[in-house]
Structures are given as C-alpha cells and as structure tokens.
C-alpha positions in Angstrom: -8.2 37.9 1.1 -4.4 37.9 1.3 -2.3 34.8 1.5 -1.5 35.6 5.2 -5.1 35.9 6.1 -6.0 32.7 4.3 -3.1 30.9 6.0 -4.2 32.1 9.4 -7.8 31.1 8.7 -6.7 27.6 7.7 -4.6 27.3 10.9 -7.4 28.4 13.1 -9.8 26.0 11.4 -7.3 23.2 11.9 -6.8 24.1 15.5 -10.6 24.2 16.0 -11.0 20.8 14.4 -8.2 19.3 16.5 -9.7 20.7 19.6 -13.1 19.3 18.8 -11.6 15.9 18.1 -9.6 16.0 21.3 -12.8 17.0 23.3 -14.7 14.2 21.7 -12.0 11.7 22.8 -12.0 13.1 26.4 -15.8 12.9 26.5 -15.7 9.3 25.4 -13.0 8.6 28.1 -14.5 10.4 31.0 -18.2 9.9 30.0 -19.7 12.9 31.8 -23.1 12.1 33.2 -24.4 15.7 33.4 -24.4 18.7 31.1 -22.4 20.6 33.6 -19.7 17.9 33.6 -19.7 17.9 29.8 -19.2 21.7 29.7 -16.4 21.4 32.2 -14.5 19.0 30.0 -15.1 21.2 26.9 -13.9 24.3 28.8 -10.8 22.5 30.0 -9.9 21.4 26.5 -10.6 24.9 25.2 -8.4 26.4 27.9 -5.6 23.9 27.2 -5.7 24.7 23.4 -5.7 28.5 24.0 -2.7 28.1 26.3 -0.9 25.9 23.8 -1.5 28.3 21.0 -0.6 31.4 23.0 2.6 29.9 24.5 4.1 27.8 21.7 7.5 27.8 23.5 5.9 25.6 26.2 4.6 23.0 23.8 6.7 20.1 22.6 6.1 16.7 21.1 5.8 15.2 24.6 2.2 15.9 25.6 2.9 15.3 29.4 5.8 17.7 29.4 3.7 20.3 27.5 0.9 20.0 30.1 3.4 20.2 33.0 5.0 23.3 31.4 1.7 25.0 31.1 0.8 24.1 34.7 4.1 25.6 35.8 3.4 28.8 33.9 -0.1 29.1 35.5 1.4 28.4 38.9 4.0 31.1 38.5 1.2 33.6 37.5 -0.9 32.6 40.5 2.1 32.9 42.8 2.7 36.4 41.5 -0.9 37.4 42.0 -1.0 36.0 45.5 2.1 37.9 46.4 0.5 41.1 45.2 -2.5 40.5 47.4 -0.7 39.5 50.6 1.7 42.5 50.3 -1.0 45.0 49.6 -1.4 47.6 52.5 -5.1 47.0 52.8 -4.7 43.2 53.1 -1.8 43.6 55.6 -4.0 45.9 57.8 -6.8 43.3 57.8 -4.4 40.5 58.6 -2.9 42.6 61.4 -6.4 43.1 62.9 -7.2 39.4 62.8 -3.9 38.4 64.2 -4.3 40.9 67.0 -7.8 39.5 67.8 -6.5 36.0 67.6 -3.7 36.8 70.1 -6.2 38.5 72.5 -8.6 35.6 72.4 -6.0 32.9 72.9 -4.2 34.7 75.7 -7.3 35.8 77.7 -8.9 33.5 80.3 -12.6 34.0 79.4 -15.4 32.5 81.5 -19.0 33.4 82.4 -17.8 36.7 84.0 -15.4 37.7 81.2 -16.4 37.6 77.6 -15.0 39.1 74.4 -17.4 40.5 71.8 -16.5 41.8 68.4 -18.3 44.5 66.5 -17.3 44.7 62.9 -17.4 48.4 62.0 -14.9 50.6 60.3 -13.7 53.9 61.8 -15.4 55.7 58.9 -18.7 54.0 59.4 -18.5 54.6 63.2 -17.9 58.3 62.6 -20.8 58.6 60.1 -23.2 56.8 62.5 -22.4 58.9 65.5 -22.3 62.1 63.4 -26.0 61.6 62.5 -26.9 61.8 66.2 -24.9 64.7 67.4 -26.0 67.0 70.2 -29.0 66.0 72.4 -29.7 63.0 70.1 -26.5 61.2 70.9 -28.3 58.7 73.1 -30.5 57.7 70.2 -27.7 56.3 68.0 -27.6 52.6 67.2 -24.1 52.5 68.8 -25.5 53.7 72.1 -28.4 51.3 71.9 -26.1 48.4 71.1 -23.5 49.2 73.8 -25.6 50.7 76.6 -29.3 49.9 76.4 -28.9 46.2 75.3 -26.6 45.5 78.3 -26.1 48.2 81.0 -29.5 49.7 80.5 -31.7 46.6 81.2 -32.1 44.1 84.0 -30.0 41.0 83.6 -27.7 42.7 81.1 -24.0 42.2 80.9 -22.3 45.6 80.9 -19.0 46.1 79.0 -15.9 46.5 81.1 -14.1 48.4 78.4 -14.2 49.1 74.7 -11.1 48.5 72.5 -11.0 50.2 69.1 -8.6 48.9 66.5 -8.1 52.3 65.1 -5.5 55.1 65.0 -6.4 58.6 66.1 -4.6 61.9 65.5 -5.4 65.6 66.1 -7.4 66.1 63.0 -10.9 67.6 63.4 -12.8 64.4 62.3 -10.8 62.2 64.8 -11.3 64.7 67.6 -15.1 64.9 66.8 -15.3 61.1 66.8 -13.5 60.7 70.1 -15.8 63.4 71.6 -19.0 61.5 70.5 -17.5 58.2 71.7 -16.7 59.6 75.1 -20.4 60.3 75.7 -21.3 56.7 75.1 -18.4 55.3 77.2 -19.2 57.7 80.0 -22.8 56.5 80.1 -21.5 52.9 80.1 -18.9 53.6 82.8 -16.4 51.9 80.5 -13.1 53.3 79.2 -12.3 53.4 75.5 -8.9 52.1 74.5 -7.4 52.8 71.1 -4.1 53.8 69.5 -2.5 57.2 68.7 -1.3 57.8 65.2 2.4 58.7 64.8 1.3 61.9 63.1 0.4 63.2 66.6 4.1 63.4 67.3 4.9 64.7 63.8 6.2 61.3 62.7 5.4 59.1 59.7 6.0 55.9 61.7 6.5 55.0 65.4 9.8 53.6 64.3 11.0 57.2 64.3 10.4 57.5 68.0 14.1 56.8 68.8 15.2 59.8 66.7 15.8 63.0 68.8 12.9 65.4 68.3 11.9 68.7 69.8 8.4 68.0 71.0 7.8 71.7 71.8 7.6 72.4 68.1 4.8 69.9 67.5 
C-alpha cells in the first residue's frame, strides 16, 4: 500500500467516524420514534457528508454558512433541471394542450345541454386503433362504440355536437388515412371533426412564415 493510498484510507475512516458521531448526536436530539425516521436522519447526515467532501469549496468553519452554501448549490442544480424540463418541446406541447383546454372550459357556458368531454388519446394511438378496423369493420372499433353507440346509438344518449382533435394534419399518407377513417365515424354521428393543419401543408416549417410571399402553385 502506498503512502497516498494509506493517507486516503485514514481520511475516509476519519470521515466515516465523524459522520457516525454526528448521526448519533442528531439521533439523540431528534429522537426518531420509528425505524423509517431513523433511516431518514442517517440518510440526511450521509448526504450532507458526501456533499461536504465533494464540494470542499463550500465548506467553512461556520457550519450554518456551510449548510446554506450546500443548499444554494442544490437549489441551483434543481433550477437548471426544471428549466430543462419546462423548455423541452414535449413538455411545451403538453402544456399547450392543457392551457388550450383550460381556456376552452373557462370561456364556454356549459349547462345540461352543453357539456365538454375529454378523451385522452394520442394521434398515433388513434391511428393504430382505427387502422385495426379498416374496411367493413370500421363500425366495430372502440372509437366508434365510444363516440356513436354509447350516445347517439341508444335511447336517452347525449350525441356529440362536434369532435375537436388537438392534432396537426398534413398531406402525408398516414394522416390522410386517419382522416378518412375518422370521417366515417363523424358522418355516422352527424358531427364535424375540427382539427389543425400542419404548416408543412403549405411547404412551411412554421405558420410564422405565412406572411412571407410564397407561390402556392408550386406546392
């Protein structure tokens, strides 16, 4: 064993002993009544010790300032992680959908004659479901049973006035196929389907490009 290895071993042993002593003091102070509470105290002490050893620049002779510095460092990491989440395209798409639904609900005068119902299904899952019941079996799909048979197709049901899909559609074969299958269900329900067109229909990457001059005959 080299001198460096021996020195590191002594330091780790000393840190472990100090952590154990500190944990014992906290256990005497807090007096946890359950095993889970005892484990929580020990975990907190272990985490504090690991942070102190990993970030020696945050540790000083003032214990309170050291803890505050470590808390500030953790807070900065959490802030960075939260920013990554809320700025991720998938999260922004989800947030946009819920904000749109919130706006619709809060700005619509609903009553016994007008109700808003939400079906949580992605565009991909909707396409897969309807694709399994193509041709003459289209009226056997769970989407048809949910939308038509449970309401329009039975006495006392409450038919849908329209269907609104929070999706974007373009001229791609999968989208055209999905719209074709949806049109059968909506025609049987006597209810229109309202959704959005993708900017790629006009050869654009975003609808913000709509103000730019464009020769639509070339699309």
